[in-house]
C-alpha positions, 0 to 999 in steps of 0.5 A: 494475522489481521491488520492490527497484528504486529509482524517482524516480516519485512517486504519491499514495496514499489509503486509506479506506472506500467507501459500499459497505462496501469498503476502497479503496486509491487510487493516483494518478500524473501519468498514471494513477488506480488504484482497488483495492477490498478486502473488509474482511478482505482489507484487514486481511490487507494491513495485516498484510503491511505491518506484517510488511514494516516489521518486516523493513525495520527489521531490515535497516537497524537502524532501530526 
């Protein structure tokens, strides 16, 4: 499955700080839990990538 493939799978997403000064992205499906910890600087880079992807998506669909 690639980034452009549609899926009927569902997941819960949580994002927040940890007690050790990291930023955790936690993904939970019916069968898996995936915790991913990032340094704050890495989390900011991910946020920038999300914003850039959202802008590109808006351009391709004409949504604002």
